[in-house]
TORDOGU-507367 format. One record per atom (N, C-alpha, C): x, y negated, z negated. Coordinates in steps of 0.1 Angstrom, whole numbers, plus 5000, padded with zeros to 4 digits. Last residue first. Example, Ala and Ser with C-alpha at 12.3 -4.5 7.8 and 13.67 -1.06 7.14 Angstrom:
// residues 2
512850224929 513750114929 512950004921 513250574922 512350454922 513250334922 
This chain:
// residues 133
102092915266 101892875281 103092865287 101593225246 102093085249 102193035264 098993355233 099593355245 100193225248 097993555207 098693425210 099293445224 094693715206 096293715208 096793595213 092193625185 092693635198 094293635198 090693855162 091493725164 092093735179 090194105163 089094005166 089493865167 092294255154 091794245169 090894155172 092694285128 093194155133 092794155147 091794555124 091094425116 091594305123 093694685139 092294685143 091394575137 096094635125 095894615141 094394595144 095594755100 095794605103 095494565117 092794995101 094094945102 094394795103 090395095077 090695005089 092094965090 089695225055 090595295062 090895225076 088795145021 088895105035 089895185042 088895214994 088395305003 088595285018 089495134966 090295104979 090095194988 087295164949 088395264948 089295244960 085294974948 084895094952 086095204953 086794744940 085894814930 085494944934 088094684965 088894744952 087994794943 085894624981 086694744985 087494804971 085094394968 084194504967 084894634970 087394244972 087094274960 086194384958 087294215000 088394294995 088094324979 084894085003 084994215009 086194295004 085693844991 084593924984 084594064991 087593765009 087893784996 086993874988 086093705032 087193815033 087593855017 084293515023 083693655027 084893745026 086093315019 085193345008 084793495011 087093265045 087993305034 087093375024 085193395074 085693295063 086393355052 085193605090 085193495096 085293365086 087093895079 085793825079 086193685086 088094235069 088294105075 086994035076 090394475053 088894415055 089194275062 092394775056 092094635057 090494595056 093595045034 093094975046 092994815045 096695045016 095295095018 094895035032 099995145006 099095055015 097795125018 101495144975 100495214985 099895104994 104395164957 103595084964 102795154976 104995314925 104895334939 103895224945 105095314897 105395204903 105595214919 103995544883 105195574892 105695424897 101795404869 102795504864 104095514870 100395234884 100795194870 101795294864 100995174919 100795264908 101195234894 100094904935 101194964930 100795054917 098294854966 098394874951 099694924947 096694664991 097694744986 097494764971 094894555019 094794595006 096094695002 094994275039 095494405038 095594435023 092494085052 093094125040 093694245041 092193835076 092193965074 093093985062 090193575091 090893625078 090993785078 090393325113 089793445111 090693515101 089692965120 090393075113 089593205114 090192725144 089392795136 089892935132 091892585161 092392635148 091392685139 091992695196 091292645184 092092685172 093292815216 093192675218 092392605206 093193095211 094593015214 094492865214 091293155183 091493155198 092693065199 091393195157 090493275163 090493275178 094393235140 093593155147 092693235155 094493395106 094693385121 093893285128 095793455077 094893355083 095393335098 095893725054 096393675067 095293565073 096493835023 095393755030 096193685042 096694095004 097594015012 096793955024 095994174972 095394144985 096294054994 096694444952 097194334958 096394304972 096394564920 095894564932 096194434939 098294774899 098294634904 097694654917 096695024877 097394974890 097394844891 097295084843 096495034854 097394984865 098595194821 098995234833 098095194843 095895144801 097095194801 097495234816 093694854802 093994984806 095395024805 093894584799 093194664789 093394804792 094994464820 095894494811 095194574800 094294504853 093594514840 094594564829 095594284876 095894414871 094894404858 096094144910 095294154898 095494294891 097093904933 097194044926 096394024913 097393764966 096793764953 096993904947 099393604991 098993744984 098493704970 099093465021 099093455007 098693585002 100393355053 100193475044 100193425030 101093145070 099793205073 099393315063 103693025066 103493115076 102093195079 103092895043 103392825055 103292915066 102993115024 101793035027 101892955040 105093275014 104693275029 103493205033 104893224987 106193204995 105893215010 102893254967 102693154979 103993134987 101193484950 102493484958 102193374969 099593524920 099693464933 100993474939 097593714898 098893654901 098693604915 095493784867 095793754881 097193704884 094394024848 095493924848 095893904862 090894024838 092094084847 093293984844 088493954828 089394014819 090594084825 086893804844 086693944845 087594014835 088193544842 086893574836 086493724835 090393624860 090593594845 089393604838 088993614884 089693734879 089893734864 088093364885 086993464886 087693594879 090593234890 089693214878 088793304875 091093324917 092093344903 091393334891 088993214929 089093364930 090093414917 089692944928 088393004922 088393144921 092092944942 091992904928 090792964920 091093014968 091993114961 091993074946 089792774973 088992904972 089893004965 091792594972 090792574964 089892704962 093192674995 093892694982 092792664970 091592585015 091792725013 092392755000 091792325011 090392385009 090592535007 094492275020 094092235006 092792315003 095292545042 094792405039 094492395025 097892735056 096692725046 096492575044 098492785091 098992755078 097692735070 097793075113 097692925108 098092905095 099193275137 099093255123 098693095122 097893435167 098693315162 098293295146 097893795171 097293665169 098293555164 099993985193 099693955178 098993805178 
């Protein structure tokens, strides 16, 4: 498993812009920062204008690209909670070498109907595995 990196103030600025964008789109955004120190932040969004709209969740993982560098590689696990049954569904993953592109890819996948089928292991494979010395 790759090594996780903690989130920087710049990363949180990008997240803040995403949350503002969701509000501008008429969505109700949310954020879970409980695991940010461990390298994971979750964003959520729901369209309250629709009856029983699903909650879309982007679980964003920040990995080190190599064992000796703190350059990041981003993997977003896509999840949803059904608006009627409240069932949590795990969808595929998207990944990118920058947080902005990872969020954009996740937003595009959500707009397309959560169609990604890439597994978390495959998406995270581009980050180097952590090898303690």
